[in-house]
All heavy atoms as TSV, in Angstrom:
chain	resi	resn	atom	element	x	y	z
A	1	ASP	N	N	0.847	-1.175	0.014
A	1	ASP	CA	C	-0.009	-0.017	0.006
A	1	ASP	C	C	0.881	1.245	-0.008
A	1	ASP	O	O	1.700	1.440	0.875
A	1	ASP	CB	C	-0.924	-0.008	1.194
A	1	ASP	CG	C	-1.876	1.142	1.209
A	1	ASP	OD1	O	-2.482	1.384	0.180
A	1	ASP	OD2	O	-2.010	1.808	2.256
A	2	HIS	N	N	0.712	2.081	-1.014
A	2	HIS	CA	C	1.558	3.258	-1.145
A	2	HIS	C	C	0.794	4.586	-0.978
A	2	HIS	O	O	1.340	5.628	-1.244
A	2	HIS	CB	C	2.220	3.296	-2.517
A	2	HIS	CG	C	3.158	2.104	-2.757
A	2	HIS	ND1	N	4.424	2.083	-2.192
A	2	HIS	CD2	C	3.010	0.935	-3.396
A	2	HIS	CE1	C	5.024	0.990	-2.527
A	2	HIS	NE2	N	4.185	0.271	-3.240
A	3	HIS	N	N	-0.438	4.500	-0.528
A	3	HIS	CA	C	-1.194	5.759	-0.353
A	3	HIS	C	C	-0.477	6.632	0.703
A	3	HIS	O	O	-0.016	6.143	1.664
A	3	HIS	CB	C	-2.608	5.433	0.133
A	3	HIS	CG	C	-3.467	4.811	-0.938
A	3	HIS	ND1	N	-3.642	3.480	-1.054
A	3	HIS	CD2	C	-4.173	5.367	-1.938
A	3	HIS	CE1	C	-4.410	3.225	-2.065
A	3	HIS	NE2	N	-4.726	4.369	-2.655
A	4	GLY	N	N	-0.359	7.909	0.387
A	4	GLY	CA	C	0.354	8.842	1.275
A	4	GLY	C	C	1.810	8.887	1.086
A	4	GLY	O	O	2.507	9.606	1.750
A	5	LYS	N	N	2.336	8.101	0.117
A	5	LYS	CA	C	3.779	8.099	-0.148
A	5	LYS	C	C	4.155	9.203	-1.118
A	5	LYS	O	O	3.285	9.666	-1.873
A	5	LYS	CB	C	4.197	6.719	-0.752
A	5	LYS	CG	C	3.959	5.544	0.124
A	5	LYS	CD	C	4.922	5.585	1.314
A	5	LYS	CE	C	4.703	4.352	2.144
A	5	LYS	NZ	N	5.502	4.241	3.221
A	6	LYS	N	N	5.384	9.637	-1.049
A	6	LYS	CA	C	5.855	10.661	-1.944
A	6	LYS	C	C	6.892	10.092	-2.902
A	6	LYS	O	O	7.710	9.262	-2.492
A	6	LYS	CB	C	6.543	11.782	-1.113
A	6	LYS	CG	C	5.569	12.521	-0.231
A	6	LYS	CD	C	6.356	13.599	0.561
A	6	LYS	CE	C	5.434	14.338	1.533
A	6	LYS	NZ	N	6.129	15.338	2.296
A	7	HIS	N	N	6.805	10.481	-4.127
A	7	HIS	CA	C	7.726	10.055	-5.177
A	7	HIS	C	C	8.068	11.290	-6.026
A	7	HIS	O	O	7.107	12.023	-6.375
A	7	HIS	CB	C	7.159	8.982	-6.071
A	7	HIS	CG	C	6.835	7.705	-5.313
A	7	HIS	ND1	N	7.802	6.797	-5.009
A	7	HIS	CD2	C	5.688	7.250	-4.775
A	7	HIS	CE1	C	7.247	5.815	-4.318
A	7	HIS	NE2	N	5.968	6.062	-4.175
A	8	PRO	N	N	9.285	11.536	-6.363
A	8	PRO	CA	C	9.611	12.664	-7.234
A	8	PRO	C	C	9.090	12.460	-8.655
A	8	PRO	O	O	9.099	11.326	-9.154
A	8	PRO	CB	C	11.168	12.707	-7.203
A	8	PRO	CG	C	11.584	11.363	-6.830
A	8	PRO	CD	C	10.505	10.777	-5.995
A	9	VAL	N	N	8.619	13.522	-9.250
A	9	VAL	CA	C	8.178	13.494	-10.654
A	9	VAL	C	C	8.669	14.742	-11.348
A	9	VAL	O	O	8.881	15.801	-10.753
A	9	VAL	CB	C	6.652	13.381	-10.774
A	9	VAL	CG1	C	6.123	12.112	-10.266
A	9	VAL	CG2	C	5.953	14.568	-10.150
A	10	ASP	N	N	8.915	14.623	-12.641
A	10	ASP	CA	C	9.260	15.800	-13.487
A	10	ASP	C	C	7.976	16.370	-14.031
A	10	ASP	O	O	7.120	15.636	-14.482
A	10	ASP	CB	C	10.209	15.368	-14.611
A	10	ASP	CG	C	11.572	14.944	-14.130
A	10	ASP	OD1	O	12.026	15.498	-13.142
A	10	ASP	OD2	O	12.138	14.009	-14.762
A	11	ILE	N	N	7.874	17.705	-13.976
A	11	ILE	CA	C	6.671	18.368	-14.490
A	11	ILE	C	C	7.113	19.394	-15.509
A	11	ILE	O	O	7.993	20.230	-15.251
A	11	ILE	CB	C	5.903	19.071	-13.331
A	11	ILE	CG1	C	5.457	18.074	-12.322
A	11	ILE	CG2	C	4.701	19.822	-13.892
A	11	ILE	CD1	C	4.777	18.683	-11.113
A	12	VAL	N	N	6.534	19.303	-16.693
A	12	VAL	CA	C	6.735	20.303	-17.737
A	12	VAL	C	C	5.568	21.296	-17.635
A	12	VAL	O	O	4.438	20.887	-17.647
A	12	VAL	CB	C	6.748	19.622	-19.118
A	12	VAL	CG1	C	6.897	20.700	-20.211
A	12	VAL	CG2	C	7.924	18.655	-19.204
A	13	PHE	N	N	5.888	22.584	-17.521
A	13	PHE	CA	C	4.821	23.534	-17.359
A	13	PHE	C	C	5.147	24.825	-18.074
A	13	PHE	O	O	6.304	25.123	-18.390
A	13	PHE	CB	C	4.542	23.842	-15.860
A	13	PHE	CG	C	5.638	24.539	-15.161
A	13	PHE	CD1	C	5.644	25.942	-15.071
A	13	PHE	CD2	C	6.666	23.853	-14.584
A	13	PHE	CE1	C	6.638	26.632	-14.378
A	13	PHE	CE2	C	7.675	24.516	-13.908
A	13	PHE	CZ	C	7.668	25.876	-13.834
A	14	ARG	N	N	4.101	25.651	-18.306
A	14	ARG	CA	C	4.201	26.966	-18.905
A	14	ARG	C	C	3.629	27.969	-17.946
A	14	ARG	O	O	2.558	27.769	-17.379
A	14	ARG	CB	C	3.476	26.989	-20.255
A	14	ARG	CG	C	3.392	28.387	-20.838
A	14	ARG	CD	C	2.737	28.379	-22.184
A	14	ARG	NE	N	3.747	27.838	-23.107
A	14	ARG	CZ	C	3.418	27.330	-24.265
A	14	ARG	NH1	N	2.185	27.198	-24.649
A	14	ARG	NH2	N	4.402	26.870	-25.076
A	15	LEU	N	N	4.366	29.052	-17.731
A	15	LEU	CA	C	3.916	30.117	-16.844
A	15	LEU	C	C	3.884	31.432	-17.617
A	15	LEU	O	O	4.848	31.813	-18.306
A	15	LEU	CB	C	4.844	30.283	-15.634
A	15	LEU	CG	C	4.649	31.431	-14.698
A	15	LEU	CD1	C	3.292	31.348	-14.014
A	15	LEU	CD2	C	5.749	31.555	-13.719
A	16	LYS	N	N	2.724	32.058	-17.589
A	16	LYS	CA	C	2.565	33.351	-18.282
A	16	LYS	C	C	2.035	34.361	-17.244
A	16	LYS	O	O	1.008	34.115	-16.613
A	16	LYS	CB	C	1.594	33.205	-19.435
A	16	LYS	CG	C	1.446	34.470	-20.244
A	16	LYS	CD	C	0.558	34.299	-21.460
A	16	LYS	CE	C	0.477	35.550	-22.250
A	16	LYS	NZ	N	-0.384	35.387	-23.428
A	17	ILE	N	N	2.711	35.486	-17.116
A	17	ILE	CA	C	2.321	36.509	-16.151
A	17	ILE	C	C	2.042	37.783	-16.945
A	17	ILE	O	O	2.856	38.263	-17.674
A	17	ILE	CB	C	3.389	36.728	-15.098
A	17	ILE	CG1	C	3.733	35.456	-14.332
A	17	ILE	CG2	C	3.022	37.878	-14.134
A	17	ILE	CD1	C	4.889	35.548	-13.389
A	18	GLU	N	N	0.848	38.290	-16.711
A	18	GLU	CA	C	0.431	39.613	-17.280
A	18	GLU	C	C	-0.194	40.422	-16.197
A	18	GLU	O	O	-1.178	40.043	-15.574
A	18	GLU	CB	C	-0.573	39.390	-18.409
A	18	GLU	CG	C	-0.003	38.763	-19.661
A	18	GLU	CD	C	-1.006	38.634	-20.780
A	18	GLU	OE1	O	-2.177	39.109	-20.608
A	18	GLU	OE2	O	-0.666	38.062	-21.800
A	19	ASN	N	N	0.477	41.559	-15.916
A	19	ASN	CA	C	-0.018	42.458	-14.858
A	19	ASN	C	C	-0.093	41.676	-13.540
A	19	ASN	O	O	0.887	41.144	-13.067
A	19	ASN	CB	C	-1.320	43.124	-15.254
A	19	ASN	CG	C	-1.190	43.942	-16.489
A	19	ASN	OD1	O	-0.178	44.639	-16.689
A	19	ASN	ND2	N	-2.150	43.839	-17.375
A	20	ASP	N	N	-1.267	41.570	-12.928
A	20	ASP	CA	C	-1.447	40.891	-11.651
A	20	ASP	C	C	-1.987	39.475	-11.789
A	20	ASP	O	O	-2.406	38.883	-10.806
A	20	ASP	CB	C	-2.378	41.699	-10.744
A	20	ASP	CG	C	-1.778	43.001	-10.230
A	20	ASP	OD1	O	-0.530	43.091	-10.253
A	20	ASP	OD2	O	-2.496	43.935	-9.905
A	21	THR	N	N	-1.959	38.936	-13.003
A	21	THR	CA	C	-2.495	37.630	-13.217
A	21	THR	C	C	-1.473	36.626	-13.753
A	21	THR	O	O	-0.736	36.983	-14.666
A	21	THR	CB	C	-3.682	37.679	-14.226
A	21	THR	OG1	O	-4.664	38.602	-13.701
A	21	THR	CG2	C	-4.314	36.316	-14.431
A	22	ALA	N	N	-1.348	35.508	-13.125
A	22	ALA	CA	C	-0.423	34.454	-13.560
A	22	ALA	C	C	-1.249	33.257	-13.971
A	22	ALA	O	O	-2.201	32.872	-13.291
A	22	ALA	CB	C	0.527	34.099	-12.472
A	23	ARG	N	N	-0.865	32.659	-15.109
A	23	ARG	CA	C	-1.557	31.435	-15.567
A	23	ARG	C	C	-0.451	30.373	-15.715
A	23	ARG	O	O	0.599	30.626	-16.346
A	23	ARG	CB	C	-2.286	31.670	-16.882
A	23	ARG	CG	C	-2.973	30.380	-17.341
A	23	ARG	CD	C	-3.755	30.582	-18.548
A	23	ARG	NE	N	-4.424	29.322	-18.903
A	23	ARG	CZ	C	-5.126	29.148	-19.973
A	23	ARG	NH1	N	-5.332	30.148	-20.819
A	23	ARG	NH2	N	-5.670	27.990	-20.222
A	24	VAL	N	N	-0.718	29.205	-15.173
A	24	VAL	CA	C	0.207	28.115	-15.262
A	24	VAL	C	C	-0.520	26.882	-15.762
A	24	VAL	O	O	-1.653	26.657	-15.387
A	24	VAL	CB	C	0.970	27.813	-13.944
A	24	VAL	CG1	C	0.018	27.407	-12.868
A	24	VAL	CG2	C	2.087	26.850	-14.123
A	25	SER	N	N	0.081	26.150	-16.668
A	25	SER	CA	C	-0.500	24.900	-17.156
A	25	SER	C	C	0.674	23.920	-17.390
A	25	SER	O	O	1.783	24.331	-17.620
A	25	SER	CB	C	-1.277	25.112	-18.445
A	25	SER	OG	O	-0.432	25.660	-19.450
A	26	GLY	N	N	0.338	22.654	-17.270
A	26	GLY	CA	C	1.398	21.672	-17.463
A	26	GLY	C	C	0.904	20.260	-17.488
A	26	GLY	O	O	-0.303	19.986	-17.451
A	27	LEU	N	N	1.872	19.386	-17.587
A	27	LEU	CA	C	1.581	17.962	-17.813
A	27	LEU	C	C	2.720	17.137	-17.182
A	27	LEU	O	O	3.886	17.526	-17.253
A	27	LEU	CB	C	1.445	17.640	-19.275
A	27	LEU	CG	C	1.273	16.165	-19.647
A	27	LEU	CD1	C	-0.103	15.636	-19.277
A	27	LEU	CD2	C	1.527	15.990	-21.161
A	28	THR	N	N	2.374	15.998	-16.579
A	28	THR	CA	C	3.376	15.019	-16.199
A	28	THR	C	C	2.725	13.643	-16.404
A	28	THR	O	O	1.535	13.519	-16.495
A	28	THR	CB	C	3.817	15.250	-14.748
A	28	THR	OG1	O	4.940	14.417	-14.481
A	28	THR	CG2	C	2.729	14.932	-13.715
A	29	ARG	N	N	3.586	12.674	-16.411
A	29	ARG	CA	C	3.104	11.277	-16.457
A	29	ARG	C	C	3.662	10.560	-15.238
A	29	ARG	O	O	4.798	10.726	-14.893
A	29	ARG	CB	C	3.615	10.595	-17.753
A	29	ARG	CG	C	3.060	11.275	-18.982
A	29	ARG	CD	C	3.341	10.487	-20.241
A	29	ARG	NE	N	2.909	11.220	-21.419
A	29	ARG	CZ	C	1.661	11.331	-21.857
A	29	ARG	NH1	N	0.696	10.838	-21.126
A	29	ARG	NH2	N	1.369	12.010	-22.903
A	30	ILE	N	N	2.787	9.792	-14.620
A	30	ILE	CA	C	3.230	9.045	-13.391
A	30	ILE	C	C	2.859	7.588	-13.560
A	30	ILE	O	O	1.990	7.227	-14.268
A	30	ILE	CB	C	2.585	9.640	-12.136
A	30	ILE	CG1	C	1.047	9.486	-12.165
A	30	ILE	CG2	C	2.968	11.084	-11.893
A	30	ILE	CD1	C	0.359	9.763	-10.837
A	31	ASP	N	N	3.594	6.806	-12.811
A	31	ASP	CA	C	3.322	5.356	-12.716
A	31	ASP	C	C	2.330	5.213	-11.544
A	31	ASP	O	O	2.727	5.330	-10.387
A	31	ASP	CB	C	4.564	4.576	-12.451
A	31	ASP	CG	C	4.359	3.085	-12.382
A	31	ASP	OD1	O	3.207	2.648	-12.180
A	31	ASP	OD2	O	5.364	2.346	-12.455
A	32	ARG	N	N	1.113	4.931	-11.898
A	32	ARG	CA	C	0.028	4.872	-10.840
A	32	ARG	C	C	0.326	3.821	-9.834
A	32	ARG	O	O	-0.091	3.932	-8.672
A	32	ARG	CB	C	-1.338	4.643	-11.482
A	32	ARG	CG	C	-1.513	3.313	-12.161
A	32	ARG	CD	C	-2.899	3.141	-12.740
A	32	ARG	NE	N	-3.011	1.817	-13.379
A	32	ARG	CZ	C	-3.353	0.700	-12.777
A	32	ARG	NH1	N	-3.590	0.685	-11.512
A	32	ARG	NH2	N	-3.437	-0.427	-13.479
A	33	THR	N	N	1.065	2.742	-10.197
A	33	THR	CA	C	1.281	1.672	-9.270
A	33	THR	C	C	2.217	2.068	-8.165
A	33	THR	O	O	2.177	1.493	-7.045
A	33	THR	CB	C	1.822	0.419	-9.963
A	33	THR	OG1	O	3.101	0.756	-10.621
A	33	THR	CG2	C	0.857	-0.070	-11.034
A	34	LEU	N	N	3.091	3.075	-8.401
A	34	LEU	CA	C	3.974	3.591	-7.334
A	34	LEU	C	C	3.193	4.239	-6.204
A	34	LEU	O	O	3.622	4.284	-5.061
A	34	LEU	CB	C	4.951	4.605	-7.865
A	34	LEU	CG	C	6.043	4.106	-8.783
A	34	LEU	CD1	C	6.908	5.250	-9.321
A	34	LEU	CD2	C	6.952	3.115	-8.029
A	35	PHE	N	N	2.009	4.754	-6.537
A	35	PHE	CA	C	1.141	5.474	-5.573
A	35	PHE	C	C	0.036	4.601	-5.026
A	35	PHE	O	O	-0.851	5.059	-4.348
A	35	PHE	CB	C	0.614	6.741	-6.184
A	35	PHE	CG	C	1.722	7.731	-6.545
A	35	PHE	CD1	C	2.280	7.706	-7.817
A	35	PHE	CD2	C	2.166	8.622	-5.641
A	35	PHE	CE1	C	3.280	8.594	-8.138
A	35	PHE	CE2	C	3.195	9.502	-5.926
A	35	PHE	CZ	C	3.750	9.509	-7.206
A	36	GLY	N	N	-0.001	3.337	-5.428
A	36	GLY	CA	C	-1.062	2.426	-4.944
A	36	GLY	C	C	-2.404	2.690	-5.589
A	36	GLY	O	O	-3.436	2.334	-5.018
A	37	VAL	N	N	-2.442	3.352	-6.739
A	37	VAL	CA	C	-3.744	3.636	-7.403
A	37	VAL	C	C	-4.104	2.438	-8.203
A	37	VAL	O	O	-3.412	1.977	-9.071
A	37	VAL	CB	C	-3.603	4.866	-8.324
A	37	VAL	CG1	C	-4.896	5.100	-9.083
A	37	VAL	CG2	C	-3.247	6.099	-7.489
A	38	GLY	N	N	-5.325	1.920	-7.924
A	38	GLY	CA	C	-5.813	0.712	-8.614
A	38	GLY	C	C	-5.723	-0.459	-7.639
A	38	GLY	O	O	-4.659	-0.797	-7.125
A	39	SER	N	N	-6.847	-1.055	-7.396
A	39	SER	CA	C	-6.857	-2.222	-6.524
A	39	SER	C	C	-7.877	-3.196	-7.058
A	39	SER	O	O	-8.592	-2.893	-8.004
A	39	SER	CB	C	-7.233	-1.794	-5.085
A	39	SER	OG	O	-8.480	-1.187	-5.039
A	40	GLY	N	N	-7.864	-4.402	-6.503
A	40	GLY	CA	C	-8.806	-5.388	-6.992
A	40	GLY	C	C	-8.589	-5.722	-8.439
A	40	GLY	O	O	-7.421	-5.984	-8.851
A	41	GLU	N	N	-9.613	-5.636	-9.230
A	41	GLU	CA	C	-9.482	-5.929	-10.655
A	41	GLU	C	C	-8.622	-4.941	-11.435
A	41	GLU	O	O	-8.198	-5.184	-12.553
A	41	GLU	CB	C	-10.890	-6.038	-11.303
A	41	GLU	CG	C	-11.626	-4.722	-11.300
A	41	GLU	CD	C	-13.037	-4.869	-11.865
A	41	GLU	OE1	O	-13.179	-4.968	-13.107
A	41	GLU	OE2	O	-13.975	-4.874	-11.100
A	42	TRP	N	N	-8.343	-3.746	-10.813
A	42	TRP	CA	C	-7.592	-2.665	-11.515
A	42	TRP	C	C	-6.083	-2.752	-11.227
A	42	TRP	O	O	-5.344	-1.928	-11.703
A	42	TRP	CB	C	-8.146	-1.317	-11.143
A	42	TRP	CG	C	-9.588	-1.205	-11.480
A	42	TRP	CD1	C	-10.633	-1.127	-10.628
A	42	TRP	CD2	C	-10.176	-1.191	-12.761
A	42	TRP	NE1	N	-11.834	-1.100	-11.282
A	42	TRP	CE2	C	-11.568	-1.105	-12.638
A	42	TRP	CE3	C	-9.622	-1.216	-14.065
A	42	TRP	CZ2	C	-12.416	-1.070	-13.717
A	42	TRP	CZ3	C	-10.506	-1.193	-15.140
A	42	TRP	CH2	C	-11.892	-1.103	-14.970
A	43	VAL	N	N	-5.619	-3.729	-10.437
A	43	VAL	CA	C	-4.213	-3.892	-10.159
A	43	VAL	C	C	-3.473	-4.258	-11.473
A	43	VAL	O	O	-2.390	-3.747	-11.736
A	43	VAL	CB	C	-4.003	-4.998	-9.105
A	43	VAL	CG1	C	-2.491	-5.326	-8.981
A	43	VAL	CG2	C	-4.493	-4.517	-7.764
A	44	SER	N	N	-4.062	-5.071	-12.280
A	44	SER	CA	C	-3.450	-5.475	-13.530
A	44	SER	C	C	-3.319	-4.305	-14.448
A	44	SER	O	O	-4.168	-3.405	-14.467
A	44	SER	CB	C	-4.309	-6.586	-14.203
A	44	SER	OG	O	-3.800	-6.856	-15.491
A	45	THR	N	N	-2.278	-4.297	-15.254
A	45	THR	CA	C	-2.054	-3.248	-16.261
A	45	THR	C	C	-2.554	-3.694	-17.646
A	45	THR	O	O	-2.295	-3.015	-18.602
A	45	THR	CB	C	-0.605	-2.817	-16.303
A	45	THR	OG1	O	0.210	-3.939	-16.587
A	45	THR	CG2	C	-0.148	-2.176	-15.027
A	46	ASP	N	N	-3.238	-4.772	-17.683
A	46	ASP	CA	C	-3.776	-5.285	-18.992
A	46	ASP	C	C	-4.828	-4.338	-19.589
A	46	ASP	O	O	-4.834	-4.119	-20.774
A	46	ASP	CB	C	-4.392	-6.677	-18.854
A	46	ASP	CG	C	-3.356	-7.747	-18.478
A	46	ASP	OD1	O	-2.153	-7.500	-18.689
A	46	ASP	OD2	O	-3.764	-8.815	-18.016
A	47	GLN	N	N	-5.708	-3.828	-18.725
A	47	GLN	CA	C	-6.830	-2.983	-19.222
A	47	GLN	C	C	-6.620	-1.503	-18.845
A	47	GLN	O	O	-7.184	-0.622	-19.516
A	47	GLN	CB	C	-8.154	-3.476	-18.689
A	47	GLN	CG	C	-8.505	-4.833	-19.202
A	47	GLN	CD	C	-9.888	-5.262	-18.712
A	47	GLN	OE1	O	-10.743	-4.460	-18.386
A	47	GLN	NE2	N	-10.088	-6.570	-18.687
A	48	LEU	N	N	-5.889	-1.235	-17.788
A	48	LEU	CA	C	-5.641	0.151	-17.368
A	48	LEU	C	C	-4.127	0.309	-17.239
A	48	LEU	O	O	-3.491	-0.350	-16.420
A	48	LEU	CB	C	-6.334	0.443	-16.021
A	48	LEU	CG	C	-6.168	1.858	-15.488
A	48	LEU	CD1	C	-6.773	2.864	-16.455
A	48	LEU	CD2	C	-6.864	1.983	-14.165
A	49	ALA	N	N	-3.541	1.120	-18.092
A	49	ALA	CA	C	-2.094	1.276	-18.153
A	49	ALA	C	C	-1.554	1.710	-16.808
A	49	ALA	O	O	-2.207	2.397	-15.963
A	49	ALA	CB	C	-1.697	2.329	-19.199
A	50	ASP	N	N	-0.299	1.322	-16.528
A	50	ASP	CA	C	0.359	1.776	-15.300
A	50	ASP	C	C	0.778	3.223	-15.371
A	50	ASP	O	O	0.794	3.900	-14.352
A	50	ASP	CB	C	1.537	0.853	-14.940
A	50	ASP	CG	C	2.579	0.764	-16.057
A	50	ASP	OD1	O	2.266	1.146	-17.213
A	50	ASP	OD2	O	3.710	0.311	-15.747
A	51	THR	N	N	1.047	3.725	-16.547
A	51	THR	CA	C	1.431	5.139	-16.700
A	51	THR	C	C	0.220	5.968	-17.086
A	51	THR	O	O	-0.474	5.635	-18.026
A	51	THR	CB	C	2.516	5.312	-17.768
A	51	THR	OG1	O	3.655	4.524	-17.385
A	51	THR	CG2	C	2.965	6.764	-17.891
A	52	VAL	N	N	-0.068	7.034	-16.282
A	52	VAL	CA	C	-1.207	7.854	-16.581
A	52	VAL	C	C	-0.716	9.307	-16.655
A	52	VAL	O	O	0.264	9.696	-16.071
A	52	VAL	CB	C	-2.287	7.722	-15.492
A	52	VAL	CG1	C	-2.935	6.365	-15.499
A	52	VAL	CG2	C	-1.780	8.064	-14.117
A	53	ALA	N	N	-1.451	10.136	-17.426
A	53	ALA	CA	C	-1.162	11.512	-17.606
A	53	ALA	C	C	-1.892	12.352	-16.562
A	53	ALA	O	O	-3.076	12.090	-16.310
A	53	ALA	CB	C	-1.478	12.008	-19.011
A	54	VAL	N	N	-1.225	13.310	-15.996
A	54	VAL	CA	C	-1.863	14.255	-15.069
A	54	VAL	C	C	-1.620	15.660	-15.607
A	54	VAL	O	O	-0.446	16.063	-15.806
A	54	VAL	CB	C	-1.268	14.161	-13.664
A	54	VAL	CG1	C	-1.917	15.183	-12.716
A	54	VAL	CG2	C	-1.454	12.738	-13.119
A	55	SER	N	N	-2.679	16.386	-15.884
A	55	SER	CA	C	-2.521	17.738	-16.471
A	55	SER	C	C	-3.172	18.745	-15.493
A	55	SER	O	O	-4.047	18.382	-14.697
A	55	SER	CB	C	-3.129	17.871	-17.809
A	55	SER	OG	O	-4.541	17.615	-17.812
A	56	PHE	N	N	-2.725	19.987	-15.593
A	56	PHE	CA	C	-3.299	21.046	-14.749
A	56	PHE	C	C	-3.277	22.372	-15.511
A	56	PHE	O	O	-2.454	22.569	-16.445
A	56	PHE	CB	C	-2.520	21.205	-13.397
A	56	PHE	CG	C	-1.070	21.465	-13.572
A	56	PHE	CD1	C	-0.598	22.756	-13.620
A	56	PHE	CD2	C	-0.167	20.371	-13.708
A	56	PHE	CE1	C	0.739	22.963	-13.771
A	56	PHE	CE2	C	1.178	20.607	-13.855
A	56	PHE	CZ	C	1.664	21.928	-13.891
A	57	ASP	N	N	-4.156	23.254	-15.127
A	57	ASP	CA	C	-4.267	24.596	-15.742
A	57	ASP	C	C	-5.035	25.464	-14.746
A	57	ASP	O	O	-6.183	25.188	-14.427
A	57	ASP	CB	C	-5.071	24.456	-17.053
A	57	ASP	CG	C	-5.141	25.767	-17.850
A	57	ASP	OD1	O	-4.794	26.838	-17.275
A	57	ASP	OD2	O	-5.524	25.702	-19.011
A	58	PHE	N	N	-4.365	26.479	-14.232
A	58	PHE	CA	C	-5.015	27.390	-13.274
A	58	PHE	C	C	-4.482	28.805	-13.408
A	58	PHE	O	O	-3.408	29.063	-13.975
A	58	PHE	CB	C	-4.950	26.855	-11.847
A	58	PHE	CG	C	-3.525	26.750	-11.317
A	58	PHE	CD1	C	-2.965	27.846	-10.649
A	58	PHE	CD2	C	-2.817	25.612	-11.389
A	58	PHE	CE1	C	-1.686	27.728	-10.140
A	58	PHE	CE2	C	-1.548	25.477	-10.897
A	58	PHE	CZ	C	-0.982	26.558	-10.219
A	59	THR	N	N	-5.273	29.692	-12.855
A	59	THR	CA	C	-4.936	31.115	-12.862
A	59	THR	C	C	-4.899	31.652	-11.420
A	59	THR	O	O	-5.749	31.244	-10.641
A	59	THR	CB	C	-6.031	31.922	-13.682
A	59	THR	OG1	O	-6.071	31.382	-15.006
A	59	THR	CG2	C	-5.703	33.352	-13.739
A	60	ALA	N	N	-3.968	32.517	-11.170
A	60	ALA	CA	C	-3.861	33.194	-9.845
A	60	ALA	C	C	-3.791	34.648	-10.059
A	60	ALA	O	O	-3.111	35.151	-10.974
A	60	ALA	CB	C	-2.633	32.692	-9.107
A	61	THR	N	N	-4.558	35.362	-9.240
A	61	THR	CA	C	-4.607	36.848	-9.335
A	61	THR	C	C	-4.082	37.429	-8.059
A	61	THR	O	O	-4.525	37.052	-6.966
A	61	THR	CB	C	-6.055	37.339	-9.631
A	61	THR	OG1	O	-6.504	36.712	-10.799
A	61	THR	CG2	C	-6.049	38.832	-9.801
A	62	ARG	N	N	-3.132	38.373	-8.154
A	62	ARG	CA	C	-2.555	39.044	-7.026
A	62	ARG	C	C	-3.609	39.957	-6.417
A	62	ARG	O	O	-4.265	40.763	-7.101
A	62	ARG	CB	C	-1.336	39.841	-7.371
A	62	ARG	CG	C	-0.664	40.531	-6.238
A	62	ARG	CD	C	0.464	41.363	-6.673
A	62	ARG	NE	N	1.290	40.637	-7.643
A	62	ARG	CZ	C	2.483	40.981	-7.997
A	62	ARG	NH1	N	3.066	42.091	-7.470
A	62	ARG	NH2	N	3.203	40.294	-8.861
A	63	LYS	N	N	-3.779	39.855	-5.077
A	63	LYS	CA	C	-4.707	40.769	-4.385
A	63	LYS	C	C	-3.994	42.105	-4.116
A	63	LYS	O	O	-2.791	42.138	-3.874
A	63	LYS	CB	C	-5.135	40.143	-3.047
A	63	LYS	CG	C	-6.012	38.928	-3.206
A	63	LYS	CD	C	-6.510	38.483	-1.829
A	63	LYS	CE	C	-7.447	37.348	-1.981
A	63	LYS	NZ	N	-8.004	36.910	-0.696
A	64	SER	N	N	-4.797	43.147	-4.129
A	64	SER	CA	C	-4.200	44.485	-3.825
A	64	SER	C	C	-3.811	44.539	-2.354
A	64	SER	O	O	-4.385	43.801	-1.491
A	64	SER	CB	C	-5.193	45.565	-4.177
A	64	SER	OG	O	-6.352	45.486	-3.379
A	65	ALA	N	N	-2.915	45.410	-2.014
A	65	ALA	CA	C	-2.418	45.545	-0.650
A	65	ALA	C	C	-3.453	46.226	0.302
A	65	ALA	O	O	-3.272	46.255	1.521
A	65	ALA	CB	C	-1.109	46.334	-0.636
A	66	ASN	N	N	-4.545	46.741	-0.254
A	66	ASN	CA	C	-5.538	47.443	0.563
A	66	ASN	C	C	-6.380	46.533	1.390
A	66	ASN	O	O	-6.813	45.580	1.194
A	66	ASN	CB	C	-6.452	48.344	-0.329
A	66	ASN	CG	C	-5.637	49.418	-1.039
A	66	ASN	OD1	O	-4.515	49.715	-0.622
A	66	ASN	ND2	N	-6.176	49.977	-2.069
């Protein structure tokens, strides 16, 4: 059982900052079995690959000092 375990991963991302808004998006691929994802019939990699893609895209806006 690997739930709650940490493993290093490489993440490719793009960061764009305009004025007070930053947008970041990216993608990484992880081996789900290292993290204990998939149990029972999903342990096998015959129907569900062991490597899965994880993508993200979010925006952050700086709050004013007031």
